[in-house]
Backbone bond lengths (Angstrom), bond angles and torsions (degrees), N, CA, C in turn:
res aa  C-N    CA-C-N  psi(-1)  N-CA   C-N-CA  omega(-1)  CA-C   N-CA-C  phi
1 M - - - 1.463 - - 1.538 107.00 -
2 S 1.347 116.01 127.14 1.469 120.68 -176.31 1.487 115.22 -105.94
3 E 1.369 116.70 -17.30 1.441 118.36 178.33 1.518 110.30 -135.22
4 M 1.339 115.56 152.10 1.439 121.52 176.29 1.545 108.97 -122.46
5 P 1.329 115.34 141.57 1.481 120.09 -178.40 1.549 111.76 -73.47
6 I 1.313 114.48 66.67 1.508 119.93 -178.11 1.516 107.67 -108.78
7 D 1.328 116.93 133.12 1.430 125.40 174.42 1.515 105.46 -91.97
8 K 1.312 116.54 93.51 1.440 121.58 -170.05 1.522 111.58 -71.07
9 E 1.283 116.09 -34.24 1.484 120.61 -179.99 1.557 108.67 -66.67
10 R 1.272 117.22 -37.35 1.480 119.71 177.80 1.528 108.45 -67.08
11 A 1.338 115.24 -40.48 1.476 116.71 176.88 1.508 111.81 -62.10
12 R 1.305 117.04 -43.66 1.452 120.12 -178.69 1.547 112.55 -59.31
13 R 1.353 114.82 -42.21 1.497 119.08 179.00 1.489 110.18 -65.75
14 A 1.312 118.18 -38.56 1.477 122.33 -177.72 1.533 108.72 -64.03
15 F 1.307 114.69 -50.14 1.487 117.23 -178.74 1.525 113.23 -65.74
16 S 1.336 116.46 -32.69 1.480 119.56 174.93 1.497 111.39 -62.22
17 R 1.350 116.22 -42.23 1.443 118.75 -179.34 1.515 113.68 -68.94
18 S 1.331 116.97 -26.63 1.428 121.98 -174.41 1.529 115.18 -94.98
19 A 1.345 116.08 6.13 1.473 118.77 -175.96 1.533 112.77 -57.28
20 G 1.290 116.69 -36.35 1.455 120.84 -175.93 1.535 112.79 -76.25
21 S 1.329 116.72 -24.91 1.495 119.66 -176.89 1.528 113.22 -107.81
22 Y 1.283 115.70 -2.65 1.465 122.91 -174.04 1.521 114.17 -54.57
23 D 1.345 114.15 -58.49 1.445 118.71 -174.65 1.485 117.58 -58.55
24 E 1.358 113.98 -31.98 1.476 118.72 179.25 1.529 113.45 -64.54
25 S 1.330 116.03 -32.46 1.491 120.93 -175.29 1.526 113.59 -105.09
26 A 1.296 119.06 -9.25 1.480 121.72 -169.16 1.561 111.67 -84.59
27 V 1.326 116.37 48.47 1.487 120.90 -178.12 1.473 110.27 -65.54
28 L 1.333 117.99 -46.43 1.507 121.73 179.17 1.494 109.49 -61.28
29 Q 1.325 118.08 -48.14 1.423 121.04 -176.29 1.535 113.01 -58.18
30 R 1.309 116.81 -41.73 1.430 121.66 177.53 1.530 112.27 -62.28
31 E 1.365 113.71 -45.53 1.485 116.81 -179.91 1.474 113.85 -64.74
32 V 1.340 116.47 -42.73 1.448 118.66 177.41 1.510 112.25 -64.48
33 G 1.319 116.21 -37.06 1.463 118.88 179.93 1.547 108.59 -66.96
34 R 1.347 116.13 -38.89 1.474 115.43 176.82 1.466 113.45 -62.54
35 R 1.322 118.34 -40.81 1.445 123.32 -178.53 1.611 109.21 -66.40
36 M 1.292 116.31 -38.04 1.460 120.78 178.26 1.510 110.63 -64.23
37 L 1.318 116.41 -48.80 1.472 120.24 -177.75 1.526 111.26 -64.30
38 E 1.356 119.31 -31.60 1.402 121.09 178.83 1.567 109.78 -59.39
39 R 1.270 115.40 -31.00 1.471 120.70 -179.49 1.567 111.10 -67.50
40 L 1.276 117.27 -19.11 1.489 118.15 173.87 1.502 113.47 -70.94
41 D 1.353 115.38 -16.56 1.458 119.20 177.29 1.542 109.81 -64.45
42 L 1.330 116.72 -24.90 1.466 120.92 -178.60 1.481 114.48 -89.04
43 V 1.362 116.00 -0.76 1.466 121.26 -175.66 1.479 110.50 -111.17
44 R 1.302 116.76 130.53 1.479 120.73 176.39 1.524 107.78 -87.42
45 L 1.308 114.23 97.55 1.478 118.13 -173.73 1.525 106.02 -147.83
46 K 1.332 116.75 128.85 1.447 123.63 175.60 1.500 108.51 -122.81
47 P 1.304 116.65 74.62 1.474 120.44 -174.54 1.552 114.84 -68.97
48 K 1.304 113.49 143.59 1.438 118.27 174.12 1.554 110.24 -93.05
49 T 1.309 116.09 -27.29 1.473 122.19 178.01 1.524 109.49 -130.27
50 V 1.320 116.09 133.45 1.465 122.32 -176.91 1.542 108.32 -131.03
51 L 1.338 116.59 139.70 1.438 122.24 178.28 1.551 109.69 -120.70
52 D 1.327 116.18 119.99 1.447 120.24 169.09 1.530 107.14 -92.59
53 L 1.283 116.11 104.61 1.486 122.00 -170.93 1.517 110.62 -96.45
54 G 1.327 116.54 119.13 1.451 123.56 -169.25 1.469 108.97 72.52
55 C 1.359 116.39 59.66 1.477 122.23 -168.62 1.490 112.81 -75.84
56 G 1.325 120.43 -18.36 1.447 119.56 -175.09 1.502 111.83 59.57
57 T 1.311 117.72 -133.61 1.479 122.59 -176.87 1.555 111.43 -84.45
58 G 1.353 115.28 -0.76 1.473 117.65 171.52 1.497 117.60 95.55
59 E 1.360 116.89 16.08 1.493 119.28 179.73 1.538 108.17 -59.42
60 Q 1.290 116.68 -48.70 1.488 119.94 -178.30 1.518 110.66 -71.22
61 T 1.317 117.49 -32.97 1.471 121.67 176.31 1.528 110.64 -56.28
62 H 1.301 113.74 -42.20 1.504 119.76 178.68 1.515 109.44 -62.12
63 Q 1.324 118.23 -44.17 1.418 121.50 -177.97 1.519 111.61 -66.75
64 L 1.306 118.18 -35.84 1.459 121.88 178.59 1.538 110.11 -70.66
65 L 1.318 118.39 -36.83 1.458 121.67 175.20 1.537 112.07 -60.45
66 Q 1.333 115.62 -35.97 1.436 118.21 177.65 1.517 113.60 -79.24
67 R 1.317 115.85 -35.96 1.492 119.24 179.79 1.489 111.99 -68.67
68 Y 1.326 118.41 -37.35 1.448 121.32 -176.72 1.520 107.88 -124.07
69 P 1.374 115.61 80.91 1.480 122.23 -175.09 1.543 112.69 -64.02
70 K 1.341 117.66 -22.49 1.456 119.78 -174.55 1.542 111.57 -100.98
71 A 1.285 115.53 -3.62 1.483 121.34 -177.66 1.493 112.20 -88.62
72 Q 1.358 116.02 151.61 1.466 122.29 170.80 1.545 106.76 -86.99
73 V 1.326 115.71 118.51 1.440 120.65 -173.21 1.595 107.46 -105.46
74 H 1.370 112.89 126.33 1.441 119.19 178.66 1.539 107.54 -111.65
75 A 1.351 115.97 141.76 1.472 123.20 -179.38 1.525 107.98 -121.19
76 L 1.306 120.35 121.42 1.426 122.85 -178.69 1.539 111.12 -125.09
77 D 1.320 115.16 132.77 1.453 121.54 175.81 1.530 108.05 -147.35
78 F 1.336 114.70 156.06 1.506 119.50 178.65 1.516 112.19 -89.01
79 A 1.321 118.29 -8.49 1.487 122.13 -179.59 1.545 108.78 -107.55
80 L 1.317 115.57 107.40 1.463 121.79 -177.29 1.548 111.99 -55.05
81 P 1.322 120.97 -44.72 1.464 119.69 179.65 1.514 112.21 -57.02
82 M 1.318 118.60 -36.60 1.454 121.36 176.16 1.515 111.69 -61.78
83 L 1.324 116.56 -39.91 1.483 119.44 179.35 1.542 112.77 -66.48
84 A 1.311 114.94 -27.83 1.451 118.31 178.47 1.551 109.88 -60.68
85 H 1.283 115.09 -31.90 1.498 118.91 176.92 1.531 109.97 -81.26
86 A 1.338 116.36 -40.22 1.475 120.73 -175.49 1.519 110.53 -64.40
87 R 1.348 119.28 -35.05 1.441 121.91 -174.86 1.535 111.36 -70.41
88 R 1.354 118.04 -9.69 1.449 120.30 176.01 1.533 111.47 -91.13
89 Q 1.300 119.73 0.15 1.464 121.19 179.12 1.542 109.22 -73.49
90 G 1.302 114.46 161.83 1.473 118.40 -178.96 1.503 110.85 83.94
91 R 1.323 115.54 -151.78 1.474 120.90 177.75 1.510 109.58 -133.62
92 W 1.291 117.86 176.94 1.445 122.64 -168.21 1.512 112.96 -54.11
93 L 1.287 117.85 -48.62 1.440 120.63 -176.14 1.553 113.97 -86.14
94 R 1.336 115.96 -1.56 1.436 118.30 179.68 1.520 110.77 -145.19
95 R 1.266 116.18 85.17 1.457 124.36 178.28 1.540 109.14 -103.59
96 P 1.308 116.10 156.17 1.460 116.94 174.26 1.506 113.96 -72.47
97 H 1.301 120.48 153.23 1.406 124.39 174.79 1.504 109.60 -84.12
98 C 1.269 121.07 104.30 1.448 123.62 -172.09 1.481 113.20 -91.21
99 I 1.328 116.54 135.99 1.453 124.46 -175.95 1.520 110.31 -132.37
100 C 1.366 115.77 124.95 1.480 118.54 173.73 1.536 108.07 -91.86
101 G 1.283 117.28 112.59 1.448 120.63 -178.66 1.487 114.52 -162.49
102 D 1.334 113.44 176.00 1.485 121.90 -177.87 1.520 108.20 -94.78
103 M 1.244 119.33 127.39 1.462 121.82 -179.18 1.480 113.76 -68.73
104 E 1.305 117.36 -15.19 1.475 121.05 175.34 1.525 112.54 -87.82
105 H 1.310 115.83 -11.36 1.474 123.35 177.17 1.537 108.32 -136.38
106 L 1.288 118.27 68.39 1.456 122.83 -172.28 1.553 112.60 -63.14
107 P 1.314 117.50 125.07 1.451 122.60 179.43 1.550 110.10 -81.11
108 L 1.285 114.73 51.19 1.470 121.31 -176.17 1.544 110.74 -132.76
109 A 1.317 113.46 150.54 1.488 119.18 -179.63 1.509 113.30 -71.87
110 D 1.326 116.64 153.52 1.482 120.76 172.13 1.492 110.57 -54.86
111 D 1.299 114.19 146.71 1.496 121.76 173.21 1.493 112.42 52.08
112 S 1.321 119.43 44.33 1.464 123.42 -172.33 1.550 112.85 -108.55
113 M 1.347 118.31 -13.07 1.439 120.47 -173.96 1.549 109.35 -125.14
114 D 1.319 112.42 142.30 1.489 120.18 175.99 1.525 109.38 -92.59
115 L 1.322 118.17 -29.74 1.416 122.51 -176.36 1.504 111.93 -144.83
116 I 1.319 117.04 128.61 1.496 121.43 173.32 1.525 106.85 -116.42
117 C 1.319 116.53 124.79 1.451 122.17 175.69 1.554 107.14 -118.59
118 S 1.352 116.26 136.19 1.412 119.83 177.11 1.538 110.95 -141.96
119 N 1.315 117.52 121.84 1.406 122.75 -177.67 1.547 113.51 -107.56
120 L 1.289 117.49 109.10 1.471 125.74 176.29 1.546 110.78 48.89
121 A 1.360 114.99 51.24 1.458 121.55 173.13 1.529 111.09 -121.76
122 F 1.326 117.64 -31.14 1.452 122.76 -172.25 1.524 112.53 -59.83
123 Q 1.306 117.16 -28.23 1.482 118.99 -179.64 1.521 114.69 -66.27
124 W 1.344 116.02 -10.18 1.426 121.19 178.87 1.540 112.34 -93.20
125 A 1.274 117.76 4.87 1.475 121.78 178.90 1.562 110.48 -75.86
126 A 1.297 116.24 131.29 1.440 120.25 175.23 1.549 113.01 -77.53
127 H 1.315 115.97 -27.78 1.480 124.34 178.98 1.530 110.18 -130.06
128 P 1.340 116.94 81.99 1.487 119.42 -174.76 1.531 112.95 -55.62
129 Q 1.357 118.95 -39.26 1.453 120.34 178.72 1.517 111.74 -56.87
130 R 1.287 115.53 -45.04 1.470 120.62 179.86 1.540 110.92 -63.81
131 L 1.353 116.13 -39.32 1.439 121.55 179.09 1.527 111.68 -59.00
132 Y 1.296 116.69 -49.31 1.443 120.78 -175.48 1.554 110.11 -72.40
133 Q 1.317 117.34 -32.66 1.461 119.50 173.45 1.526 110.96 -64.91
134 E 1.314 117.98 -39.81 1.432 120.28 179.98 1.544 111.34 -65.99
135 C 1.328 115.24 -39.77 1.482 117.17 174.66 1.521 113.00 -60.58
136 L 1.366 114.92 -40.61 1.435 116.56 179.44 1.514 111.29 -68.05
137 R 1.306 117.09 -33.80 1.483 117.85 178.19 1.486 113.30 -62.85
138 V 1.295 119.70 -37.81 1.480 120.50 -176.19 1.548 113.27 -89.00
139 L 1.330 114.96 -11.46 1.468 118.10 176.51 1.499 109.62 -77.24
140 R 1.355 115.09 140.83 1.423 120.93 172.75 1.496 109.21 -73.44
141 P 1.322 120.72 157.97 1.458 122.13 172.24 1.521 111.24 -52.72
142 S 1.320 113.80 132.11 1.525 123.71 -176.25 1.476 109.68 70.78
143 G 1.325 122.90 13.47 1.435 124.92 171.14 1.495 112.61 -74.43
144 L 1.340 118.39 158.57 1.431 122.09 -172.32 1.541 111.25 -114.34
145 L 1.308 114.79 137.65 1.506 122.91 170.59 1.546 107.05 -110.01
146 M 1.303 118.34 119.83 1.461 123.72 173.54 1.516 109.57 -123.64
147 F 1.297 116.06 133.37 1.440 120.02 -173.65 1.529 113.53 -152.84
148 T 1.341 115.32 158.56 1.467 119.81 167.49 1.551 107.72 -126.34
149 S 1.279 114.65 157.50 1.449 122.26 -179.46 1.517 108.13 -153.43
150 F 1.356 115.73 170.09 1.424 119.09 176.39 1.530 109.22 -95.97
151 G 1.340 117.03 143.99 1.409 123.02 176.21 1.533 109.35 -98.59
152 P 1.384 114.53 171.68 1.472 121.08 -171.69 1.523 115.71 -63.78
153 D 1.392 117.58 -15.86 1.414 118.10 -178.76 1.516 112.04 -86.93
154 T 1.355 117.13 2.67 1.462 122.71 178.96 1.504 111.86 -63.24
155 L 1.346 114.95 129.54 1.491 120.40 179.06 1.515 113.88 55.69
156 H 1.343 114.05 35.66 1.479 117.70 -179.86 1.503 111.27 -61.62
157 E 1.298 119.00 -31.34 1.480 122.62 179.51 1.543 108.01 -63.10
158 L 1.293 117.31 -48.52 1.473 122.59 178.76 1.486 111.81 -62.95
159 R 1.313 116.29 -41.75 1.422 120.47 178.12 1.556 111.48 -64.42
160 S 1.340 118.35 -40.29 1.429 123.20 179.28 1.544 111.29 -67.92
161 A 1.366 115.74 -39.82 1.464 116.88 179.92 1.539 112.81 -66.00
162 W 1.342 113.68 -39.34 1.497 117.44 178.90 1.573 108.97 -68.00
163 A 1.303 117.37 -34.54 1.489 120.32 -177.28 1.534 111.83 -63.48
164 Q 1.345 116.46 -21.87 1.453 119.77 177.07 1.485 112.44 -84.45
165 V 1.332 117.37 -4.89 1.441 122.94 -177.07 1.511 110.62 -105.42
166 D 1.301 117.76 -48.32 1.502 121.36 178.72 1.508 107.36 -153.16
167 D 1.329 114.93 -178.96 1.503 120.91 -177.90 1.579 111.03 -106.56
168 H 1.299 117.47 20.44 1.464 121.70 178.57 1.511 108.97 -83.82
169 A 1.330 115.54 160.18 1.472 121.19 176.31 1.569 108.02 -88.08
170 H 1.302 111.89 112.32 1.496 116.79 -178.52 1.522 113.80 -106.12
171 V 1.358 117.26 -11.56 1.456 123.67 -179.88 1.504 107.84 -125.42
172 S 1.283 117.98 134.55 1.498 122.15 -177.05 1.525 109.55 -61.39
173 P 1.330 118.45 144.57 1.465 120.43 179.15 1.543 112.32 -77.64
174 F 1.320 117.94 146.14 1.446 121.07 179.96 1.537 111.16 -132.63
175 M 1.295 117.27 144.31 1.472 121.95 -171.03 1.556 110.31 -83.78
176 D 1.335 115.56 147.73 1.425 124.13 177.26 1.546 111.01 -69.65
177 M 1.325 117.03 149.44 1.441 122.82 -179.63 1.519 111.37 -57.48
178 H 1.319 117.13 -39.63 1.461 119.70 -177.12 1.582 111.25 -69.06
179 D 1.362 114.21 -35.69 1.467 116.28 175.34 1.491 111.76 -66.48
180 L 1.299 118.29 -37.71 1.477 120.15 178.60 1.501 111.36 -66.46
181 G 1.396 116.13 -37.93 1.457 119.82 175.29 1.508 114.35 -61.86
182 D 1.360 113.12 -37.03 1.489 119.35 179.14 1.530 108.20 -65.45
183 I 1.324 116.73 -43.07 1.472 118.96 179.02 1.515 111.23 -60.26
184 L 1.342 118.27 -41.75 1.466 119.44 178.15 1.489 110.72 -58.73
185 V 1.321 116.40 -48.44 1.472 120.27 -179.93 1.518 111.07 -62.12
186 N 1.297 118.98 -47.76 1.427 121.06 -178.17 1.506 115.09 -68.27
187 S 1.369 116.29 -21.15 1.455 120.16 176.75 1.545 112.46 -83.16
188 G 1.319 117.55 -11.84 1.407 119.34 175.45 1.511 116.02 106.58
189 Y 1.335 118.03 8.77 1.476 119.58 179.65 1.512 109.54 -73.60
190 A 1.375 113.68 157.34 1.484 120.38 178.01 1.503 109.70 -105.88
191 A 1.346 114.62 144.26 1.470 122.08 173.88 1.516 116.51 50.23
192 P 1.379 117.57 49.23 1.434 118.82 179.44 1.580 110.90 -68.26
193 V 1.339 114.36 141.65 1.493 121.37 178.06 1.539 106.54 -128.62
194 M 1.321 114.47 129.91 1.474 120.91 178.50 1.494 111.25 -130.08
195 D 1.316 116.32 139.83 1.467 121.53 172.04 1.510 110.09 -151.11
196 V 1.290 117.68 169.47 1.484 121.69 -170.50 1.534 110.16 -144.32
197 E 1.296 115.24 146.65 1.444 119.72 171.20 1.545 108.90 -141.25
198 H 1.348 115.58 159.77 1.477 120.95 179.61 1.515 107.38 -110.92
199 I 1.299 117.15 130.18 1.482 124.56 177.14 1.530 106.00 -118.30
200 V 1.304 115.88 129.05 1.473 120.79 -179.43 1.547 111.93 -113.19
201 L 1.290 117.52 119.71 1.426 124.34 173.51 1.532 108.10 -95.59
202 T 1.332 116.22 151.50 1.456 117.36 -178.96 1.544 109.71 -124.38
203 Y 1.352 115.38 149.62 1.451 122.32 -177.72 1.487 110.55 -137.59
204 G 1.311 116.13 153.33 1.463 120.26 173.93 1.509 111.94 -72.59
205 Q 1.336 118.07 -39.29 1.474 124.46 -178.47 1.496 108.09 -136.17
206 V 1.341 116.78 154.75 1.466 118.19 177.98 1.510 112.42 -69.79
207 D 1.321 114.39 -22.52 1.517 117.08 175.02 1.472 111.93 -63.52
208 D 1.368 119.77 -28.45 1.422 123.47 179.85 1.567 109.00 -69.64
209 L 1.305 114.65 -38.60 1.481 119.37 174.27 1.530 109.96 -63.94
210 M 1.248 118.77 -48.88 1.466 123.38 -177.92 1.582 109.01 -60.11
211 R 1.272 116.27 -37.70 1.474 119.99 177.02 1.503 111.36 -66.62
212 D 1.310 118.91 -40.93 1.489 120.58 176.50 1.549 110.80 -62.59
213 L 1.305 114.73 -43.57 1.440 118.53 -177.97 1.536 111.62 -62.37
214 K 1.327 114.63 -39.02 1.481 119.46 177.40 1.548 111.84 -68.99
215 S 1.324 115.59 -36.83 1.478 120.60 -177.83 1.555 112.09 -64.38
216 I 1.357 115.23 -34.06 1.457 118.32 179.51 1.519 115.05 -94.80
217 G 1.339 115.12 0.36 1.473 119.57 -179.74 1.443 118.44 83.20
218 A 1.376 115.37 8.40 1.446 119.56 -176.72 1.515 112.54 -85.83
219 H 1.355 113.58 59.88 1.462 118.45 177.85 1.512 108.74 -74.85
220 N 1.314 112.12 167.23 1.472 117.86 172.78 1.493 110.49 -65.58
221 A 1.325 117.40 114.60 1.500 122.92 -177.96 1.535 111.11 -107.89
222 A 1.340 117.70 16.72 1.443 120.15 179.30 1.545 109.87 -65.42
223 A 1.299 115.26 133.47 1.466 116.60 -178.74 1.552 112.43 -64.53
224 G 1.290 115.43 -26.81 1.492 121.05 -178.26 1.522 114.63 -94.47
225 R 1.351 114.52 17.08 1.450 117.74 -177.37 1.561 111.05 -67.60
226 Q 1.317 116.18 163.93 1.472 120.17 173.68 1.508 109.89 -69.40
227 R 1.332 117.46 136.41 1.471 123.42 176.40 1.499 109.31 -87.72
228 G 1.329 114.35 144.94 1.484 119.29 178.08 1.532 112.41 90.15
229 L 1.276 115.00 -177.77 1.444 122.04 -174.58 1.533 110.30 -80.49
230 T 1.349 115.72 150.74 1.438 121.26 176.82 1.533 107.53 -89.85
231 G 1.339 115.89 129.62 1.443 119.15 -178.12 1.500 115.12 -64.71
232 K 1.347 118.81 157.33 1.451 124.41 -179.14 1.515 110.70 -59.97
233 A 1.327 116.37 -40.49 1.510 119.53 -176.58 1.507 109.97 -63.70
234 R 1.316 115.68 -43.08 1.517 116.92 179.03 1.494 112.19 -68.73
235 M 1.325 118.47 -37.01 1.423 122.30 177.29 1.535 109.44 -59.44
236 Q 1.304 115.41 -45.71 1.503 121.14 -179.57 1.519 109.08 -64.64
237 A 1.330 119.00 -40.30 1.443 120.63 177.72 1.496 111.92 -63.89
238 M 1.369 118.63 -38.97 1.443 120.73 175.94 1.488 111.52 -64.71
239 R 1.343 120.30 -41.27 1.471 124.55 177.76 1.563 107.64 -55.49
240 Q 1.338 115.17 -50.03 1.447 118.37 -175.09 1.595 111.01 -65.24
241 A 1.311 114.15 -34.91 1.508 117.96 178.77 1.527 110.59 -68.71
242 Y 1.328 115.36 -36.02 1.451 119.55 -178.17 1.580 110.43 -66.82
243 E 1.320 115.65 -29.32 1.470 120.73 -177.21 1.530 111.29 -59.05
244 A 1.330 119.75 -19.99 1.463 122.38 178.31 1.532 110.72 -63.42
245 F 1.333 119.58 -20.36 1.451 122.87 179.60 1.490 112.67 -92.17
246 R 1.338 120.51 -3.60 1.434 121.41 -178.15 1.480 110.00 -62.77
247 S 1.393 115.51 134.78 1.449 121.56 -179.11 1.528 107.48 -145.73
248 E 1.324 115.91 132.36 1.469 120.34 -178.66 1.536 113.18 51.21
249 G 1.332 114.01 37.79 1.467 119.69 174.48 1.493 118.12 82.48
250 V 1.352 115.74 1.77 1.458 118.35 -178.68 1.527 111.47 -132.73
251 L 1.373 117.50 159.88 1.405 121.85 176.71 1.539 111.35 -102.85
252 P 1.273 117.09 130.21 1.481 119.25 -178.61 1.514 112.54 -87.11
253 A 1.343 116.18 148.67 1.448 120.95 170.75 1.522 105.88 -133.02
254 T 1.347 114.94 111.33 1.465 123.48 -171.11 1.536 108.70 -89.91
255 Y 1.355 114.63 135.07 1.465 120.88 172.92 1.522 108.25 -121.24
256 E 1.327 116.46 122.74 1.438 122.12 173.68 1.562 107.06 -91.18
257 V 1.325 116.59 112.05 1.437 120.69 -174.52 1.518 108.36 -106.20
258 V 1.346 115.17 123.55 1.434 123.59 -178.61 1.538 107.06 -100.16
259 Y 1.330 118.02 126.11 1.442 123.95 172.09 1.518 110.05 -105.80
260 G 1.359 115.44 137.42 1.453 117.15 178.34 1.541 111.02 -147.71
261 H 1.316 115.27 148.47 1.441 118.36 167.09 1.514 110.14 -151.00
262 A 1.301 115.60 155.89 1.467 120.48 -176.00 1.527 106.70 -162.56
263 W 1.334 115.55 161.00 1.461 122.48 -172.60 1.494 110.04 -111.40
264 A 1.348 116.90 145.85 1.411 120.64 168.73 1.494 107.27 -74.21
265 P 1.309 119.12 135.56 1.475 121.54 -176.32 1.545 111.32 -69.02
266 K 1.321 113.90 156.67 1.446 118.02 177.97 1.513 107.67 -70.24
267 K 1.351 115.76 160.01 1.435 119.15 177.73 1.506 112.23 -64.97
268 P 1.357 117.31 145.36 1.488 119.31 177.23 1.500 109.96 -54.52
269 G 1.375 111.99 133.07 1.447 115.51 174.71 1.539 111.75 96.07
270 A 1.352 118.00 -7.56 1.426 121.42 176.34 1.507 109.55 -71.27
271 V 1.344 115.77 140.20 1.426 120.22 -174.00 1.540 108.15 -119.67
272 S 1.332 115.66 131.22 1.463 120.25 178.01 1.529 108.50 -98.01
273 V 1.310 117.77 123.83 1.444 125.32 178.58 1.503 110.48 -108.99
274 P 1.363 119.23 119.64 1.474 120.21 176.80 1.511 111.60 -55.75
275 L 1.310 117.46 146.06 1.449 122.26 -179.15 1.451 111.93 -61.23
276 E 1.392 117.98 -37.80 1.468 121.19 -177.25 1.550 110.85 -63.26
277 M 1.332 115.89 -31.08 1.461 120.79 179.58 1.503 110.31 -68.11
278 L 1.354 118.06 -36.77 1.428 121.01 178.53 1.505 111.05 -70.51
279 N 1.319 118.26 -37.98 1.451 123.01 174.67 1.533 113.78 -62.38
280 R 1.358 112.70 -39.26 1.442 118.00 179.72 1.527 110.53 -64.45
281 R 1.328 116.30 -40.08 1.457 120.73 -179.46 1.544 109.99 -61.63
282 K 1.346 115.12 -43.71 1.482 118.59 178.55 1.535 112.14 -58.85
283 E 1.334 116.60 -39.57 1.471 120.54 -178.29 1.551 109.66 -69.33
284 D 1.372 115.98 -34.87 1.487 118.19 178.83 1.544 109.46 -66.47
């Protein structure tokens, strides 16, 4: 699959409007970002240039500034109001370099980044293949791409409840982990690794879930969504359908979180020499 039916302009407007309320409700995003960055502990990488791609308000940007104190950290987002928050991360003498741009058309030079991190932003790409190719373009040889995204099981309860009301798309579409892995391979990355986990948040009422989604800007961005407002009768029917998932007094909201990382290949002609061979030469 090379394209997703995402209305990216609608997504950009939604995230712009939610910049002020995002941090209050982005509990899942912070936790997933923390788990992703923990994986960097297993990677031997001392980047000089780092890109937080789809930085939002800059929570992860702040963590990257702390993790790599000698690196130049860049933060890119397509929603300018989000960047207004992100540029305040760090401290006075060391702020991130903030860029308002499209992650599918990165305003960055070839071979300019050693590390690209992206937390729960890639699912908003209209052309995933182009996105991953752009990341590869700006990565230096042996640079690392590390990202998280949502899988198709995300908010399946909400999707199911709406399906009993009408046949419109009420939840944005998300790509399967295996399809994302295929894109990485086809784009030319080396040693891609993919895995997935399910995280369940709980709510007293479905309206609490809807309020959280609105607060972080995660509106339905499906290109085939219903236009206009949803009527009160259909909203009530959806609430009743969602009640079928209630367990132990709460309503679940499932998120399928996909973790991925892959390396930019070495330049053609590069030769790897085992360390023991170098030591042997010195002894000779």
